C-alpha positions, 0 to 999 in steps of 0.5 A, spaced: 344 514 491 347 520 496 349 527 494 356 525 494 355 520 488 350 525 485 355 531 485 361 526 482 356 524 477 355 531 475 362 533 475 364 526 471 359 528 466 361 536 465 368 533 464 366 528 459 363 534 455 369 538 456 373 533 453 368 532 447 368 539 446 376 540 446 376 534 441 371 537 436 375 543 436 381 540 435 378 536 429 375 542 426 382 546 427 385 539 423 380 540 418 381 547 417 388 546 417 388 540 412 383 544 407 388 550 408 394 546 406 390 543 400 388 550 398 395 552 399 398 546 395 393 547 389 395 555 389 402 553 389 401 548 383 397 553 379 402 558 380 408 554 378 410 553 371 407 547 367 409 545 360 405 540 356 408 537 350 403 533 346 398 533 352 403 530 357 407 534 362 414 534 361 419 537 366 425 536 362 423 541 357 420 546 362 427 546 365 430 549 358 424 554 358 427 561 359 422 567 360 426 574 360 423 580 363 420 582 357 416 576 356 420 573 350 421 566 351 427 562 349 429 555 348 436 551 347 436 549 340 440 543 340 437 541 347 430 541 345 431 538 338 431 530 341 424 532 344 421 534 338 423 529 333 430 532 330 437 531 330 442 537 332 449 538 329 454 544 330 456 548 323 451 549 317 448 543 313 451 545 307 458 547 310 459 542 315 464 544 321 464 544 328 463 552 329 459 552 335 456 559 333 452 555 328 447 549 328 442 546 324 437 541 326 435 535 321 429 530 321 427 525 315 424 531 311 427 537 313 433 541 315 433 548 319 440 553 320 441 557 325 447 562 326 449 566 333 446 574 332 442 572 326 434 572 326 434 569 319 432 562 319 434 558 313 430 551 311 430 546 306 426 540 305 431 535 303 426 530 302 425 534 295 431 533 291 429 540 287 427 544 293 430 551 294 432 554 301 427 558 304 427 563 310 423 566 316 425 572 320 424 570 328 422 576 332 429 576 335 436 574 333 439 567 336 443 568 342 448 564 347 447 563 354 451 558 358 455 556 352 449 554 348 445 557 342 438 559 344 432 561 339 426 565 341 419 561 341 417 563 334 423 561 331 423 554 334 415 554 332 418 555 325 424 551 325 421 545 328 414 545 325 411 545 332 405 550 335 407 553 342 403 557 346 404 560 353 398 563 358 402 567 363 397 568 368 396 561 369 403 559 368 402 554 363 406 552 356 403 548 351 407 545 345 404 540 340 408 537 334 406 537 327 405 529 327 401 529 334 396 534 331 396 530 324 394 524 328 389 528 332 385 530 326 386 524 322 380 521 324 376 527 324 376 529 317 372 522 316 367 525 320 367 532 316 366 528 310 373 527 307 377 521 305 384 523 308 389 529 310 394 530 304 400 526 306 405 531 303 410 533 308 409 541 306 402 540 306 401 537 313 404 544 316 397 547 315 395 544 321 400 549 325 395 554 322 389 550 324 388 548 317 388 542 313 389 540 306 384 534 304 382 529 299 375 527 296 373 523 291 377 517 292 383 522 293 382 525 286 380 532 288 383 536 293 381 542 298 382 546 304 378 546 310 379 549 317 380 544 323 372 544 325 371 542 318 369 548 314 371 549 307 376 554 305 378 552 298 373 547 295 375 540 294 375 541 286 382 541 284 387 536 281 392 538 286 394 543 292 400 545 295 401 549 301 406 555 301 409 556 308 412 563 307 406 566 304 400 562 307 397 561 300 396 555 296 398 553 289 392 549 286 392 545 280 387 544 275 387 541 268 395 541 268 395 548 269 397 552 276 395 558 280 395 561 287 389 562 291 390 565 298 387 562 305 381 568 304 379 565 297 382 570 293 386 568 286 392 571 287 395 568 280 391 566 275 391 558 273 395 559 267 402 556 268 405 550 267 409 550 273 410 556 279 415 556 284 417 561 289 424 564 288 424 569 294 419 570 299 421 577 301 419 580 294 414 575 293 417 572 286 415 566 283 419 562 277 413 561 272 413 556 266 409 556 260 410 552 253 417 550 256 419 557 257 421 561 263 420 568 266 418 571 273 412 574 276 410 577 282 405 575 287 399 579 284 401 576 277 405 581 274 410 580 270 417 581 272 421 577 267 418 575 260 416 568 260 421 567 254 427 564 256 430 557 256 433 557 263 432 561 270 437 559 275 444 555 276 445 548 278 447 549 285 449 542 286 456 544 282 458 549 288 456 546 294 462 549 298 459 556 296 453 555 300 449 557 295 442 557 298 438 560 292 439 557 285 434 562 282 436 569 286 443 569 288 446 572 294 448 578 290 441 580 288 442 577 281 437 572 277 441 568 272 437 567 266 439 563 259 437 565 252 439 561 247 446 559 249 448 565 252 447 567 260 445 574 262 442 577 269 436 581 271 435 584 278 429 583 283 425 588 279 426 585 273 431 590 270 436 587 266 443 588 269 447 583 265 447 582 257 447 575 254 454 574 252 456 569 257 457 562 256 456 560 263 456 563 270 461 560 275 468 556 275 469 549 275 475 546 277 479 541 273 487 541 273 488 544 280 487 538 285 486 543 291 481 548 287 474 548 289 468 550 284 467 557 285 460 562 283 460 567 288 465 571 292 460 573 298 464 578 302 465 582 295 458 580 292 462 578 286 460 573 281 464 569 276 462 569 269 465 565 263 466 568 256 470 564 251 474 560 256 476 566 260 473 568 266 471 575 269 469 578 276 462 582 276 459 586 282 452 586 284 450 592 280 452 588 274 459 592 272 465 588 270 470 589 275 475 584 271 474 583 264 474 576 261 482 575 262 483 570 267 485 563 266 482 561 273 478 563 279 477 558 284 476 557 292 481 553 297 479 551 304 484 551 309 483 550 317 476 552 315 477 558 312 476 560 305 481 563 300 479 566 293 485 566 288 485 568 280 490 566 275 492 570 269 499 569 265 501 564 269 501 568 276 496 567 282 493 572 286 489 573 292 482 575 289 480 579 296 487 582 297 487 585 289 480 587 290 482 591 296 488 594 293 484 597 287 479 600 292 473 595 292 471 594 299 467 588 302 460 589 303 460 590 310 466 595 310 463 600 305 464 607 309 465 611 303 458 612 299 457 616 294 450 619 293 450 619 286 447 612 284 448 614 277 455 615 277 458 611 270 463 606 271 470 609 271 476 607 266 483 605 269 481 605 276 488 602 278 491 604 284 499 605 285 499 599 290 496 595 284 503 594 280 503 587 280 496 586 276 498 592 272 504 588 270 500 582 269 494 585 265 496 590 260 493 597 260 488 595 254 485 589 257 483 592 264 480 598 261 473 600 264 473 594 268 475 596 275 470 599 279 468 600 287 462 596 290 459 603 291 461 606 284 466 610 287 473 611 284 477 613 290 481 619 291 488 616 290 486 612 284 490 614 278 486 615 271 489 615 264 491 622 264 495 622 271 498 616 268 
């Protein structure tokens, strides 16, 4: 081989090394680029919101989720309903309409009512024929966005019986429905040494608070455990029922019931034949013992002695009145029956009506357009019957119209409710008449008197009230017209001025 050939081979080798170096550099760059792209993709994915519904990602529900600047999370009520096992409708469950400012959701067992600008959510267990409405207060009111009603995540949790959590720094949201969680823990309770989870619908709600009501000894005894199997209430009771509003448990033993907290504190001794929560905000329970009824508070203190024949009205007779609580009426009265007469107490146990009334409410009969009436809500007026005549009584227990009315009823026209009273063959609009004598709606009480002990004034009849003054004689209406605030307006004519 000559020098030219050797020089050529050397150059060829050098070129091959350069090409190999270039290829290697390109490969390294590509690998770095791929790794960088992969890291970027992972980062983007990690920083992108993901929502998991029962363990699986759900893009449609994620798109519904609205996170405001203060961190409050909202969901559209009707849109999310189908994904959580509920039907949804406009209006209100007991007062159905196409009112888009209200809506309700419904499952086989339960309904929940929502209203625009309200954070009070009413719920009713429809699988229990004797159930009473109960309610929750959400962190913020229902609001309208893009023509839809939205509720906060805590409102959605309570209404739909789901668990919602959001990890902001990881951009992860998790929603678990109650049926899914019950399925998860059904097999685990066997490992914990119990036979089953209580199949009562309300009892299943404990799983949303990391608890389970379980059975043992061939389903004859009940107890409460946490989701890790630790005993909260030992399995020695004949029955246990969860009280969602308070988080406590009604326990039954030897045909008597009491209340035990999740901290094993006995709140109400096991002494009563039955207990039923009648007001969650004040913690009042209807108590039955020896076939008599009374009211006690959450500490077992007696508010109304257990000596009455009946407490609460039959609200099925007043479906159009939208009575949500048959024990504690919207005007704050607790209707109570003793022997054959009705009276009433307030939430503090103070008697506000004597036992002189035959019944509460008006039952329509002859007038085909008339609807049964118990309350005139905007004025907090209760209808009471005495000797087949009807009276109007305000929330303080004061008689606004003595029992002289032949009828007092409601009608509905174009979705609006109207209230009428008949006396001596004349029909008057109740609300217009109340306005004319100085009784203002509860949301329009501007003239308040600091003296809450002011007694009922006599003959509070305004000049504008000549119509009813001619219908009801002066003697009949004496001591029966007062304002909602116990205030007689300055333009009221007294006996002396008349």
